[in-house]
C-alpha positions in Angstrom: -0.2 0.1 0.3 1.6 3.3 -0.9 1.4 6.1 1.3 0.6 9.4 0.5 3.2 12.1 1.1 1.6 15.5 2.9 5.0 17.0 2.8 7.5 16.7 0.0 11.0 18.6 -0.4 14.4 17.8 -1.9 17.5 18.7 1.3 21.2 18.2 1.0 22.3 15.3 2.8 24.8 17.9 4.9 26.4 21.4 4.6 29.5 20.8 2.5 32.0 23.3 2.8 34.8 23.9 0.1 38.4 22.8 1.1 41.6 24.2 0.0 45.2 22.0 0.2 46.0 23.5 3.6 43.0 22.6 5.3 44.1 18.6 3.8 47.6 19.3 5.5 46.3 20.7 8.6 44.2 17.1 8.8 46.7 15.1 7.8 49.6 16.6 10.5 47.4 16.9 13.7 46.2 13.2 12.8 49.7 12.0 12.4 50.6 13.8 15.8 47.7 11.8 17.5 48.8 8.3 16.0 52.6 9.4 16.7 50.8 9.8 20.9 49.0 6.9 20.8 52.0 5.0 19.6 54.6 6.4 22.1 51.8 4.9 24.5 52.3 1.7 23.3 48.9 1.6 21.8 49.3 0.8 18.2 45.5 -0.4 18.0 44.7 3.0 18.6 47.1 4.5 16.6 45.5 2.8 13.5 42.3 3.6 14.4 42.7 7.4 14.7 44.2 7.3 11.0 41.4 4.8 9.9 38.7 7.3 11.7 40.3 10.5 10.4 40.5 9.0 7.0 36.6 7.7 6.4 35.6 11.2 7.9 38.0 13.3 5.4 37.1 11.1 2.7 33.2 11.7 3.7 33.8 15.8 4.2 35.5 15.6 0.8 32.4 14.6 -1.2 29.9 17.3 -2.3 26.6 16.8 -0.8 23.6 15.5 -3.2 20.3 16.6 -2.9 17.7 13.6 -1.4 14.0 13.4 -1.4 12.4 13.8 1.9 8.2 13.3 2.5 6.5 13.0 5.5 3.7 10.6 5.5 1.0 10.0 8.0 2.9 6.8 9.1 6.4 8.7 9.5 9.5 10.1 7.5 11.2 9.4 4.5 14.5 10.6 4.1 15.9 9.3 0.5 15.3 5.6 1.0 15.1 5.5 5.1 11.9 5.7 6.5 12.0 6.7 10.1 8.3 5.5 11.5 6.9 8.1 14.0 6.3 4.9 16.3 10.3 4.9 16.6 10.4 8.8 17.5 9.9 10.4 20.3 9.4 14.6 19.6 11.2 17.0 17.2 12.6 20.7 17.3 12.7 23.2 14.8 15.4 25.7 15.9 15.0 29.1 14.8 18.4 30.4 15.1 20.2 28.4 12.7 20.7 28.4 8.9 19.9 26.6 7.0 17.0 25.6 8.7 16.8 22.4 10.2 14.3 19.7 12.0 15.7 18.1 14.7 14.5 14.8 15.7 15.3 12.8 19.1 15.0 9.0 18.3 14.1 6.0 20.6 17.0 4.5 19.4 20.3 3.9 21.3 22.9 4.2 18.3 21.3 7.1 16.8 19.5 9.3 19.2 19.4 12.7 17.2 18.6 13.2 13.5 19.2 16.0 11.7 17.0 17.1 8.2 17.3 20.1 6.4 14.5 21.8 5.5 15.5 24.8 3.1 13.1 24.6 0.3 10.1 24.6 2.2 8.4 26.8 5.4 9.3 25.3 8.4 6.0 26.0 9.7 4.4 23.8 7.7 6.5 21.1 9.0 5.8 21.7 12.6 2.2 21.6 12.1 2.3 18.1 10.5 4.8 16.9 12.9 2.2 18.4 16.0 -0.1 15.4 14.6 2.1 12.7 15.4 5.3 13.5 17.8 5.5 16.1 20.6 7.5 19.3 20.1 10.4 19.4 22.7 13.3 21.6 22.6 16.4 19.7 21.3 19.6 21.2 20.8 22.5 19.5 18.4 25.2 18.1 19.6 28.4 20.0 20.6 30.6 17.4 18.5 28.4 18.4 15.6 29.0 21.6 16.1 32.4 21.2 16.2 32.8 19.2 13.0 30.6 21.6 11.3 33.0 24.3 12.1 36.0 22.4 11.2 34.1 21.5 7.8 33.5 18.2 8.3 
């Protein structure tokens, strides 16, 4: 049974910032310094983990964001091919002071408690009115680590 969407829009997966060669040099030097410190403290596995984790972050950060379809229907929220049923969502918040506009959703899942969805094509108030029918509105804030990573260009 196909679900009729209530609201449909396209938005980027993540915020992309152009990075110059200096950004890559700085990230590489910091990564190697952290790995060297881990090796000095006889933690080779930690050093390998640091290099692999930062490499994955750099690859993710260097690829431009693609616009994906989003929709809200009477059963949940669909982001590209991922469906978040309202039964797995606890609450939402639409911060008014962040640009671009975004929807913060608190999930009941342990490993992905917060979902950030960009809503730059449509009126946030329309999204708010629809979501109020299904889940509670509670003030949420993005994590400090997410803010830090965005500022650093990840």
